[in-house]
PyMOL commands that place a pseudoatom at each C-alpha (Angstrom):
pseudoatom trace, name=CA, resn=MET, resi=1, chain=A, elem=C, hetatm=0, pos=[-81.476, 21.244, 3.765]
pseudoatom trace, name=CA, resn=SER, resi=2, chain=A, elem=C, hetatm=0, pos=[-78.938, 20.201, 1.145]
pseudoatom trace, name=CA, resn=PHE, resi=3, chain=A, elem=C, hetatm=0, pos=[-81.773, 19.152, -1.198]
pseudoatom trace, name=CA, resn=VAL, resi=4, chain=A, elem=C, hetatm=0, pos=[-83.341, 22.614, -0.969]
pseudoatom trace, name=CA, resn=ARG, resi=5, chain=A, elem=C, hetatm=0, pos=[-79.976, 24.227, -1.720]
pseudoatom trace, name=CA, resn=PHE, resi=6, chain=A, elem=C, hetatm=0, pos=[-79.534, 21.905, -4.696]
pseudoatom trace, name=CA, resn=ILE, resi=7, chain=A, elem=C, hetatm=0, pos=[-82.927, 22.952, -6.121]
pseudoatom trace, name=CA, resn=GLU, resi=8, chain=A, elem=C, hetatm=0, pos=[-82.189, 26.648, -5.495]
pseudoatom trace, name=CA, resn=GLY, resi=9, chain=A, elem=C, hetatm=0, pos=[-78.815, 26.307, -7.168]
pseudoatom trace, name=CA, resn=HIS, resi=10, chain=A, elem=C, hetatm=0, pos=[-80.195, 24.529, -10.238]
pseudoatom trace, name=CA, resn=SER, resi=11, chain=A, elem=C, hetatm=0, pos=[-83.591, 26.176, -10.585]
pseudoatom trace, name=CA, resn=ARG, resi=12, chain=A, elem=C, hetatm=0, pos=[-82.947, 27.336, -14.147]
pseudoatom trace, name=CA, resn=THR, resi=13, chain=A, elem=C, hetatm=0, pos=[-81.799, 23.874, -15.221]
pseudoatom trace, name=CA, resn=ILE, resi=14, chain=A, elem=C, hetatm=0, pos=[-84.866, 22.255, -13.658]
pseudoatom trace, name=CA, resn=LEU, resi=15, chain=A, elem=C, hetatm=0, pos=[-87.165, 24.751, -15.401]
pseudoatom trace, name=CA, resn=VAL, resi=16, chain=A, elem=C, hetatm=0, pos=[-85.470, 24.162, -18.786]
pseudoatom trace, name=CA, resn=VAL, resi=17, chain=A, elem=C, hetatm=0, pos=[-85.756, 20.364, -18.386]
pseudoatom trace, name=CA, resn=ALA, resi=18, chain=A, elem=C, hetatm=0, pos=[-89.425, 20.639, -17.309]
pseudoatom trace, name=CA, resn=PHE, resi=19, chain=A, elem=C, hetatm=0, pos=[-90.187, 22.929, -20.279]
pseudoatom trace, name=CA, resn=ALA, resi=20, chain=A, elem=C, hetatm=0, pos=[-88.414, 20.557, -22.693]
pseudoatom trace, name=CA, resn=LEU, resi=21, chain=A, elem=C, hetatm=0, pos=[-90.377, 17.571, -21.356]
pseudoatom trace, name=CA, resn=ALA, resi=22, chain=A, elem=C, hetatm=0, pos=[-93.666, 19.475, -21.629]
pseudoatom trace, name=CA, resn=LEU, resi=23, chain=A, elem=C, hetatm=0, pos=[-92.852, 20.579, -25.167]
pseudoatom trace, name=CA, resn=GLY, resi=24, chain=A, elem=C, hetatm=0, pos=[-91.886, 17.027, -26.162]
pseudoatom trace, name=CA, resn=GLY, resi=25, chain=A, elem=C, hetatm=0, pos=[-95.128, 15.689, -24.673]
pseudoatom trace, name=CA, resn=ALA, resi=26, chain=A, elem=C, hetatm=0, pos=[-97.204, 18.265, -26.555]
pseudoatom trace, name=CA, resn=ILE, resi=27, chain=A, elem=C, hetatm=0, pos=[-95.485, 17.434, -29.846]
pseudoatom trace, name=CA, resn=ALA, resi=28, chain=A, elem=C, hetatm=0, pos=[-95.952, 13.710, -29.268]
pseudoatom trace, name=CA, resn=ALA, resi=29, chain=A, elem=C, hetatm=0, pos=[-99.633, 14.178, -28.359]
pseudoatom trace, name=CA, resn=PHE, resi=30, chain=A, elem=C, hetatm=0, pos=[-100.387, 16.003, -31.603]
pseudoatom trace, name=CA, resn=SER, resi=31, chain=A, elem=C, hetatm=0, pos=[-98.337, 13.702, -33.837]
pseudoatom trace, name=CA, resn=LEU, resi=32, chain=A, elem=C, hetatm=0, pos=[-99.797, 10.372, -32.628]
pseudoatom trace, name=CA, resn=ALA, resi=33, chain=A, elem=C, hetatm=0, pos=[-102.110, 8.622, -35.048]
pseudoatom trace, name=CA, resn=VAL, resi=34, chain=A, elem=C, hetatm=0, pos=[-105.714, 8.462, -33.932]
pseudoatom trace, name=CA, resn=GLY, resi=35, chain=A, elem=C, hetatm=0, pos=[-108.226, 5.979, -35.294]
pseudoatom trace, name=CA, resn=LEU, resi=36, chain=A, elem=C, hetatm=0, pos=[-111.285, 4.043, -34.308]
pseudoatom trace, name=CA, resn=PHE, resi=37, chain=A, elem=C, hetatm=0, pos=[-109.584, 0.689, -34.744]
pseudoatom trace, name=CA, resn=PRO, resi=38, chain=A, elem=C, hetatm=0, pos=[-105.878, -0.113, -34.615]
pseudoatom trace, name=CA, resn=GLN, resi=39, chain=A, elem=C, hetatm=0, pos=[-104.111, -1.002, -37.841]
pseudoatom trace, name=CA, resn=VAL, resi=40, chain=A, elem=C, hetatm=0, pos=[-103.937, -4.731, -37.237]
pseudoatom trace, name=CA, resn=THR, resi=41, chain=A, elem=C, hetatm=0, pos=[-103.814, -7.423, -39.871]
pseudoatom trace, name=CA, resn=PHE, resi=42, chain=A, elem=C, hetatm=0, pos=[-104.979, -10.646, -38.300]
pseudoatom trace, name=CA, resn=PRO, resi=43, chain=A, elem=C, hetatm=0, pos=[-103.559, -13.787, -39.902]
pseudoatom trace, name=CA, resn=ARG, resi=44, chain=A, elem=C, hetatm=0, pos=[-106.991, -15.321, -40.467]
pseudoatom trace, name=CA, resn=ILE, resi=45, chain=A, elem=C, hetatm=0, pos=[-109.180, -15.727, -43.519]
pseudoatom trace, name=CA, resn=ARG, resi=46, chain=A, elem=C, hetatm=0, pos=[-112.831, -16.681, -43.416]
pseudoatom trace, name=CA, resn=ILE, resi=47, chain=A, elem=C, hetatm=0, pos=[-114.458, -18.629, -46.237]
pseudoatom trace, name=CA, resn=THR, resi=48, chain=A, elem=C, hetatm=0, pos=[-118.232, -18.815, -46.563]
pseudoatom trace, name=CA, resn=VAL, resi=49, chain=A, elem=C, hetatm=0, pos=[-119.518, -21.413, -49.028]
pseudoatom trace, name=CA, resn=ASP, resi=50, chain=A, elem=C, hetatm=0, pos=[-123.125, -21.523, -50.209]
pseudoatom trace, name=CA, resn=ALA, resi=51, chain=A, elem=C, hetatm=0, pos=[-124.328, -24.584, -52.135]
pseudoatom trace, name=CA, resn=GLY, resi=52, chain=A, elem=C, hetatm=0, pos=[-128.094, -24.255, -52.291]
pseudoatom trace, name=CA, resn=ASP, resi=53, chain=A, elem=C, hetatm=0, pos=[-130.406, -26.383, -50.133]
pseudoatom trace, name=CA, resn=ARG, resi=54, chain=A, elem=C, hetatm=0, pos=[-128.246, -29.415, -49.515]
pseudoatom trace, name=CA, resn=PRO, resi=55, chain=A, elem=C, hetatm=0, pos=[-128.498, -31.242, -46.184]
pseudoatom trace, name=CA, resn=ALA, resi=56, chain=A, elem=C, hetatm=0, pos=[-125.576, -30.784, -43.784]
pseudoatom trace, name=CA, resn=ASP, resi=57, chain=A, elem=C, hetatm=0, pos=[-124.243, -34.336, -44.282]
pseudoatom trace, name=CA, resn=GLN, resi=58, chain=A, elem=C, hetatm=0, pos=[-124.110, -33.828, -48.075]
pseudoatom trace, name=CA, resn=MET, resi=59, chain=A, elem=C, hetatm=0, pos=[-122.455, -30.426, -47.567]
pseudoatom trace, name=CA, resn=ALA, resi=60, chain=A, elem=C, hetatm=0, pos=[-119.778, -32.037, -45.407]
pseudoatom trace, name=CA, resn=LEU, resi=61, chain=A, elem=C, hetatm=0, pos=[-119.123, -34.756, -47.970]
pseudoatom trace, name=CA, resn=MET, resi=62, chain=A, elem=C, hetatm=0, pos=[-119.474, -32.862, -51.268]
pseudoatom trace, name=CA, resn=VAL, resi=63, chain=A, elem=C, hetatm=0, pos=[-118.260, -29.374, -50.350]
pseudoatom trace, name=CA, resn=THR, resi=64, chain=A, elem=C, hetatm=0, pos=[-116.598, -28.973, -46.951]
pseudoatom trace, name=CA, resn=ARG, resi=65, chain=A, elem=C, hetatm=0, pos=[-114.142, -31.841, -47.382]
pseudoatom trace, name=CA, resn=LYS, resi=66, chain=A, elem=C, hetatm=0, pos=[-113.024, -30.629, -50.829]
pseudoatom trace, name=CA, resn=VAL, resi=67, chain=A, elem=C, hetatm=0, pos=[-112.565, -27.059, -49.590]
pseudoatom trace, name=CA, resn=GLU, resi=68, chain=A, elem=C, hetatm=0, pos=[-110.498, -28.337, -46.634]
pseudoatom trace, name=CA, resn=GLU, resi=69, chain=A, elem=C, hetatm=0, pos=[-108.299, -30.379, -48.969]
pseudoatom trace, name=CA, resn=ALA, resi=70, chain=A, elem=C, hetatm=0, pos=[-107.743, -27.383, -51.238]
pseudoatom trace, name=CA, resn=VAL, resi=71, chain=A, elem=C, hetatm=0, pos=[-106.927, -25.078, -48.313]
pseudoatom trace, name=CA, resn=ARG, resi=72, chain=A, elem=C, hetatm=0, pos=[-104.526, -27.627, -46.850]
pseudoatom trace, name=CA, resn=GLN, resi=73, chain=A, elem=C, hetatm=0, pos=[-102.316, -27.263, -49.974]
pseudoatom trace, name=CA, resn=ILE, resi=74, chain=A, elem=C, hetatm=0, pos=[-101.786, -23.504, -49.462]
pseudoatom trace, name=CA, resn=PRO, resi=75, chain=A, elem=C, hetatm=0, pos=[-98.311, -22.655, -48.103]
pseudoatom trace, name=CA, resn=GLY, resi=76, chain=A, elem=C, hetatm=0, pos=[-98.233, -21.135, -44.620]
pseudoatom trace, name=CA, resn=VAL, resi=77, chain=A, elem=C, hetatm=0, pos=[-101.544, -22.505, -43.348]
pseudoatom trace, name=CA, resn=GLN, resi=78, chain=A, elem=C, hetatm=0, pos=[-101.197, -23.266, -39.651]
pseudoatom trace, name=CA, resn=ASP, resi=79, chain=A, elem=C, hetatm=0, pos=[-104.744, -24.212, -38.663]
pseudoatom trace, name=CA, resn=ARG, resi=80, chain=A, elem=C, hetatm=0, pos=[-108.164, -24.698, -40.220]
pseudoatom trace, name=CA, resn=LYS, resi=81, chain=A, elem=C, hetatm=0, pos=[-111.608, -25.030, -38.757]
pseudoatom trace, name=CA, resn=SER, resi=82, chain=A, elem=C, hetatm=0, pos=[-114.836, -25.702, -40.568]
pseudoatom trace, name=CA, resn=SER, resi=83, chain=A, elem=C, hetatm=0, pos=[-118.493, -26.251, -39.889]
pseudoatom trace, name=CA, resn=SER, resi=84, chain=A, elem=C, hetatm=0, pos=[-121.252, -27.409, -42.195]
pseudoatom trace, name=CA, resn=SER, resi=85, chain=A, elem=C, hetatm=0, pos=[-124.935, -26.658, -42.036]
pseudoatom trace, name=CA, resn=CYS, resi=86, chain=A, elem=C, hetatm=0, pos=[-127.881, -26.962, -44.392]
pseudoatom trace, name=CA, resn=GLY, resi=87, chain=A, elem=C, hetatm=0, pos=[-126.675, -25.488, -47.676]
pseudoatom trace, name=CA, resn=SER, resi=88, chain=A, elem=C, hetatm=0, pos=[-123.639, -23.653, -46.326]
pseudoatom trace, name=CA, resn=ALA, resi=89, chain=A, elem=C, hetatm=0, pos=[-120.221, -24.131, -44.780]
pseudoatom trace, name=CA, resn=GLU, resi=90, chain=A, elem=C, hetatm=0, pos=[-117.925, -21.818, -42.821]
pseudoatom trace, name=CA, resn=HIS, resi=91, chain=A, elem=C, hetatm=0, pos=[-114.149, -22.179, -42.874]
pseudoatom trace, name=CA, resn=SER, resi=92, chain=A, elem=C, hetatm=0, pos=[-111.549, -20.295, -40.826]
pseudoatom trace, name=CA, resn=VAL, resi=93, chain=A, elem=C, hetatm=0, pos=[-107.983, -20.517, -42.092]
pseudoatom trace, name=CA, resn=ASP, resi=94, chain=A, elem=C, hetatm=0, pos=[-105.178, -19.337, -39.794]
pseudoatom trace, name=CA, resn=PHE, resi=95, chain=A, elem=C, hetatm=0, pos=[-101.758, -18.269, -41.042]
pseudoatom trace, name=CA, resn=GLY, resi=96, chain=A, elem=C, hetatm=0, pos=[-98.666, -17.204, -39.085]
pseudoatom trace, name=CA, resn=TRP, resi=97, chain=A, elem=C, hetatm=0, pos=[-98.288, -13.680, -37.711]
pseudoatom trace, name=CA, resn=GLY, resi=98, chain=A, elem=C, hetatm=0, pos=[-96.368, -11.383, -40.030]
pseudoatom trace, name=CA, resn=ARG, resi=99, chain=A, elem=C, hetatm=0, pos=[-97.635, -13.176, -43.119]
pseudoatom trace, name=CA, resn=ASP, resi=100, chain=A, elem=C, hetatm=0, pos=[-98.634, -11.150, -46.195]
pseudoatom trace, name=CA, resn=MET, resi=101, chain=A, elem=C, hetatm=0, pos=[-102.394, -11.556, -45.911]
pseudoatom trace, name=CA, resn=ILE, resi=102, chain=A, elem=C, hetatm=0, pos=[-103.146, -10.041, -49.303]
pseudoatom trace, name=CA, resn=ALA, resi=103, chain=A, elem=C, hetatm=0, pos=[-101.070, -12.770, -50.944]
pseudoatom trace, name=CA, resn=ALA, resi=104, chain=A, elem=C, hetatm=0, pos=[-102.629, -15.384, -48.650]
pseudoatom trace, name=CA, resn=THR, resi=105, chain=A, elem=C, hetatm=0, pos=[-106.118, -14.224, -49.653]
pseudoatom trace, name=CA, resn=LEU, resi=106, chain=A, elem=C, hetatm=0, pos=[-105.192, -14.477, -53.316]
pseudoatom trace, name=CA, resn=ASN, resi=107, chain=A, elem=C, hetatm=0, pos=[-103.829, -17.997, -52.707]
pseudoatom trace, name=CA, resn=VAL, resi=108, chain=A, elem=C, hetatm=0, pos=[-107.078, -19.039, -51.011]
pseudoatom trace, name=CA, resn=ASN, resi=109, chain=A, elem=C, hetatm=0, pos=[-109.136, -17.598, -53.878]
pseudoatom trace, name=CA, resn=ALA, resi=110, chain=A, elem=C, hetatm=0, pos=[-106.977, -19.422, -56.433]
pseudoatom trace, name=CA, resn=ALA, resi=111, chain=A, elem=C, hetatm=0, pos=[-107.280, -22.723, -54.549]
pseudoatom trace, name=CA, resn=LEU, resi=112, chain=A, elem=C, hetatm=0, pos=[-111.065, -22.413, -54.382]
pseudoatom trace, name=CA, resn=GLN, resi=113, chain=A, elem=C, hetatm=0, pos=[-111.337, -21.447, -58.042]
pseudoatom trace, name=CA, resn=SER, resi=114, chain=A, elem=C, hetatm=0, pos=[-109.365, -24.562, -58.968]
pseudoatom trace, name=CA, resn=ILE, resi=115, chain=A, elem=C, hetatm=0, pos=[-111.827, -26.896, -57.192]
pseudoatom trace, name=CA, resn=LEU, resi=116, chain=A, elem=C, hetatm=0, pos=[-115.003, -25.022, -58.185]
pseudoatom trace, name=CA, resn=PRO, resi=117, chain=A, elem=C, hetatm=0, pos=[-115.690, -27.366, -61.162]
pseudoatom trace, name=CA, resn=GLN, resi=118, chain=A, elem=C, hetatm=0, pos=[-115.676, -30.339, -58.734]
pseudoatom trace, name=CA, resn=LEU, resi=119, chain=A, elem=C, hetatm=0, pos=[-118.321, -28.741, -56.492]
pseudoatom trace, name=CA, resn=PRO, resi=120, chain=A, elem=C, hetatm=0, pos=[-122.078, -28.714, -57.135]
pseudoatom trace, name=CA, resn=LYS, resi=121, chain=A, elem=C, hetatm=0, pos=[-123.112, -26.289, -59.912]
pseudoatom trace, name=CA, resn=GLU, resi=122, chain=A, elem=C, hetatm=0, pos=[-124.765, -23.615, -57.760]
pseudoatom trace, name=CA, resn=THR, resi=123, chain=A, elem=C, hetatm=0, pos=[-121.859, -23.405, -55.287]
pseudoatom trace, name=CA, resn=GLN, resi=124, chain=A, elem=C, hetatm=0, pos=[-120.614, -19.905, -54.511]
pseudoatom trace, name=CA, resn=PHE, resi=125, chain=A, elem=C, hetatm=0, pos=[-117.955, -18.784, -52.052]
pseudoatom trace, name=CA, resn=ILE, resi=126, chain=A, elem=C, hetatm=0, pos=[-116.860, -15.579, -50.344]
pseudoatom trace, name=CA, resn=VAL, resi=127, chain=A, elem=C, hetatm=0, pos=[-113.322, -15.109, -49.018]
pseudoatom trace, name=CA, resn=LYS, resi=128, chain=A, elem=C, hetatm=0, pos=[-112.700, -12.365, -46.428]
pseudoatom trace, name=CA, resn=ARG, resi=129, chain=A, elem=C, hetatm=0, pos=[-109.604, -11.375, -44.517]
pseudoatom trace, name=CA, resn=MET, resi=130, chain=A, elem=C, hetatm=0, pos=[-109.947, -10.913, -40.763]
pseudoatom trace, name=CA, resn=ASP, resi=131, chain=A, elem=C, hetatm=0, pos=[-110.108, -7.151, -40.317]
pseudoatom trace, name=CA, resn=PRO, resi=132, chain=A, elem=C, hetatm=0, pos=[-111.330, -5.072, -37.356]
pseudoatom trace, name=CA, resn=ASN, resi=133, chain=A, elem=C, hetatm=0, pos=[-113.522, -3.110, -39.768]
pseudoatom trace, name=CA, resn=VAL, resi=134, chain=A, elem=C, hetatm=0, pos=[-115.157, -6.264, -41.138]
pseudoatom trace, name=CA, resn=PHE, resi=135, chain=A, elem=C, hetatm=0, pos=[-115.250, -8.650, -38.187]
pseudoatom trace, name=CA, resn=THR, resi=136, chain=A, elem=C, hetatm=0, pos=[-116.445, -8.098, -34.659]
pseudoatom trace, name=CA, resn=ILE, resi=137, chain=A, elem=C, hetatm=0, pos=[-113.696, -7.622, -32.103]
pseudoatom trace, name=CA, resn=ILE, resi=138, chain=A, elem=C, hetatm=0, pos=[-115.867, -8.376, -29.097]
pseudoatom trace, name=CA, resn=ALA, resi=139, chain=A, elem=C, hetatm=0, pos=[-119.257, -9.992, -28.719]
pseudoatom trace, name=CA, resn=TYR, resi=140, chain=A, elem=C, hetatm=0, pos=[-121.630, -10.289, -25.810]
pseudoatom trace, name=CA, resn=SER, resi=141, chain=A, elem=C, hetatm=0, pos=[-124.070, -13.067, -25.080]
pseudoatom trace, name=CA, resn=LEU, resi=142, chain=A, elem=C, hetatm=0, pos=[-127.122, -12.789, -22.856]
pseudoatom trace, name=CA, resn=THR, resi=143, chain=A, elem=C, hetatm=0, pos=[-128.632, -15.841, -21.188]
pseudoatom trace, name=CA, resn=SER, resi=144, chain=A, elem=C, hetatm=0, pos=[-131.442, -16.229, -18.727]
pseudoatom trace, name=CA, resn=ASP, resi=145, chain=A, elem=C, hetatm=0, pos=[-133.319, -18.991, -16.954]
pseudoatom trace, name=CA, resn=THR, resi=146, chain=A, elem=C, hetatm=0, pos=[-136.516, -16.930, -16.843]
pseudoatom trace, name=CA, resn=LEU, resi=147, chain=A, elem=C, hetatm=0, pos=[-136.544, -14.724, -19.971]
pseudoatom trace, name=CA, resn=SER, resi=148, chain=A, elem=C, hetatm=0, pos=[-137.152, -15.881, -23.524]
pseudoatom trace, name=CA, resn=PRO, resi=149, chain=A, elem=C, hetatm=0, pos=[-134.608, -15.249, -26.298]
pseudoatom trace, name=CA, resn=VAL, resi=150, chain=A, elem=C, hetatm=0, pos=[-136.967, -12.610, -27.744]
pseudoatom trace, name=CA, resn=ASP, resi=151, chain=A, elem=C, hetatm=0, pos=[-137.020, -10.730, -24.422]
pseudoatom trace, name=CA, resn=LEU, resi=152, chain=A, elem=C, hetatm=0, pos=[-133.230, -10.956, -24.192]
pseudoatom trace, name=CA, resn=LYS, resi=153, chain=A, elem=C, hetatm=0, pos=[-132.904, -9.522, -27.720]
pseudoatom trace, name=CA, resn=ASP, resi=154, chain=A, elem=C, hetatm=0, pos=[-135.194, -6.642, -26.749]
pseudoatom trace, name=CA, resn=ILE, resi=155, chain=A, elem=C, hetatm=0, pos=[-133.023, -5.955, -23.684]
pseudoatom trace, name=CA, resn=ALA, resi=156, chain=A, elem=C, hetatm=0, pos=[-129.853, -6.028, -25.789]
pseudoatom trace, name=CA, resn=LEU, resi=157, chain=A, elem=C, hetatm=0, pos=[-131.269, -3.653, -28.374]
for i in range(1, 157): cmd.bond("trace and resi %d" % i, "trace and resi %d" % (i + 1))
show_as sticks, trace
zoom trace
């Protein structure tokens, strides 16, 4: 019974606190930023190199290795991964969290421009920052023991 008396004695205070909390919640709900993707700057840069119709072993020797060496010289690089295929190479360059990725992108571009004369003539490259608007956040893969890849693509679409 003492709890009921407490509530009866402080009913105005409880109503004022409840109203203040509701008002604060309403203000917070309308002032929160809303967006499709969060504002996240991932510390990763992706480099795509195209060098014509060269076989993968020549790409690895003539292009991929030189790009890796150039990227290795950039300050703040923590990890690099690359893969070579017929006529192209993909590089992922990881930097530390909190790094200025605009400056890092400019550094990567400058490093690649400096080695461009050493690469085959038709070599072109694209440098992109990891961004939720550019890169996929999540990907799904369908596999089956009975269906063909074409059927799986039809199901996915």
